[in-house]
C-alpha positions in Angstrom: 88.3 175.6 35.4 90.3 172.9 33.8 91.8 170.1 35.8 94.7 167.8 34.6 94.0 164.1 35.1 97.0 161.7 34.9 96.4 158.1 33.8 98.4 155.0 33.1 97.3 153.5 29.8 98.1 150.4 27.9 97.9 150.2 24.0 95.4 147.7 22.6 95.8 145.8 19.4 95.2 147.7 16.1 91.6 147.5 15.0 90.3 146.7 18.5 87.3 148.8 19.7 89.5 150.6 22.2 92.8 152.1 21.4 94.0 152.7 25.0 92.8 151.2 28.3 94.0 151.4 31.9 95.9 148.5 33.2 93.1 147.1 35.4 90.7 146.8 32.5 93.1 146.4 29.6 92.0 143.6 27.2 95.4 143.2 25.6 98.7 143.1 27.4 102.1 141.5 27.1 102.3 138.2 29.0 104.5 139.8 31.6 102.3 142.8 32.0 99.3 140.4 32.5 101.2 138.8 35.4 102.2 142.2 36.8 98.6 143.4 36.7 97.3 140.3 38.5 99.7 141.0 41.4 98.9 144.7 41.3 95.2 144.2 41.2 95.3 141.9 44.2 97.6 144.3 46.1 95.6 147.4 45.2 92.3 145.8 46.3 93.9 145.5 49.8 95.7 148.8 49.9 93.9 151.4 47.8 90.3 152.6 48.0 87.9 151.7 45.3 85.6 154.5 44.0 82.8 155.1 46.4 80.1 154.3 43.9 81.2 151.5 41.5 77.8 151.7 39.9 78.9 154.9 38.3 80.8 153.0 35.7 77.9 150.9 34.5 75.5 153.8 34.5 77.8 155.9 32.3 78.7 153.0 30.0 75.0 152.3 29.5 74.4 155.8 28.2 77.5 155.7 26.0 79.5 158.1 28.0 82.3 156.0 29.7 84.3 157.1 32.7 88.0 157.1 33.2 90.0 157.0 36.4 93.1 159.1 37.0 95.1 161.0 39.6 95.2 164.8 39.9 99.0 165.0 39.6 101.8 163.1 38.0 103.3 162.6 41.5 100.0 161.1 42.6 100.0 158.7 39.6 103.6 157.6 40.5 102.6 157.1 44.2 99.5 155.1 43.2 101.4 152.6 41.0 104.7 152.7 42.9 107.2 150.1 41.8 104.7 148.7 39.3 105.0 151.9 37.2 108.4 151.4 35.7 107.8 147.6 35.3 104.5 148.3 33.4 106.2 151.1 31.3 108.8 148.5 30.3 105.8 146.4 29.0 104.3 149.3 27.0 102.3 151.4 29.5 102.2 155.1 28.7 101.6 158.0 31.1 98.8 160.2 29.7 97.6 163.6 30.8 94.1 164.9 30.1 92.5 168.2 30.7 89.0 167.9 32.1 86.5 170.7 32.8 85.4 170.7 36.4 81.9 169.6 35.4 83.4 166.5 33.8 84.6 165.2 37.2 82.0 162.8 38.7 83.9 161.7 41.8 87.1 162.7 43.5 88.9 161.7 46.7 92.4 162.0 48.1 93.7 159.3 45.8 91.9 159.5 42.5 89.4 161.2 40.3 86.8 159.8 38.0 86.0 161.8 34.9 83.7 161.6 31.8 85.8 160.5 28.8 84.0 162.8 26.4 84.7 165.8 28.6 88.4 165.2 28.5 91.1 166.2 26.0 94.3 164.3 25.7 97.3 166.7 26.2 100.1 164.2 26.1 100.8 160.5 26.2 104.4 159.3 26.7 105.9 155.9 26.7 107.2 153.2 24.4 105.3 150.5 22.6 105.6 147.0 24.0 108.5 144.9 22.6 106.7 141.6 23.2 103.5 140.6 21.5 100.2 141.4 23.1 98.0 138.6 24.4 94.3 138.6 25.4 94.2 139.5 29.1 92.2 138.0 31.9 90.5 141.3 32.7 87.0 140.5 33.8 87.9 136.9 34.7 90.8 137.6 37.1 88.8 136.3 40.0 88.7 132.9 38.3 92.4 133.1 37.8 93.0 133.9 41.5 90.7 131.0 42.5 92.6 128.6 40.3 95.9 129.7 41.8 95.2 130.0 45.6 97.7 132.1 47.4 99.9 132.9 44.3 98.7 136.5 43.9 98.0 137.3 47.6 99.3 140.6 48.8 101.7 140.2 51.7 102.5 143.6 53.3 106.2 144.4 53.1 106.9 141.9 50.3 107.3 142.5 46.6 106.2 139.0 45.7 105.5 140.0 42.1 109.2 140.8 41.4 110.4 137.4 42.6 107.6 135.6 40.8 108.4 137.3 37.5 112.2 136.8 38.0 111.8 133.1 38.6 109.4 132.6 35.6 111.9 134.2 33.2 115.0 132.2 34.4 
């Protein structure tokens, strides 16, 4: 049986070893998308579940069969990213749909599914390319960025701090 997995993906610079990556792990983003992802990463670490076994990613990467995260419906993807979705799409994010055979799903819960990239086939990817230049992101070193800016990216329930932070930085 085939399952459709929905992902949010960011284009990477031409010639880079990856063409598309999810926003949490993206190596190249626009400067504004980088700020959005910092706020989103901090918020999601407080509000959304991480995969049950984070070691899955390293084990599959080590054998050359990387994993991808997605949602089992487009509505689920929209709920996961909420107000960040249109803001990230404005910065070049694309919504992608993959079909995956059931054996390619390695973990699944109420919020997300994790699947083997080589067992998935891209069905569609929709979005617009970023209109601002891509810059090297802080993925992998975001903890250091958070430590250097205490409180700036903290998630406060009921507040969309990222919207006001981005608005004030562009004025």
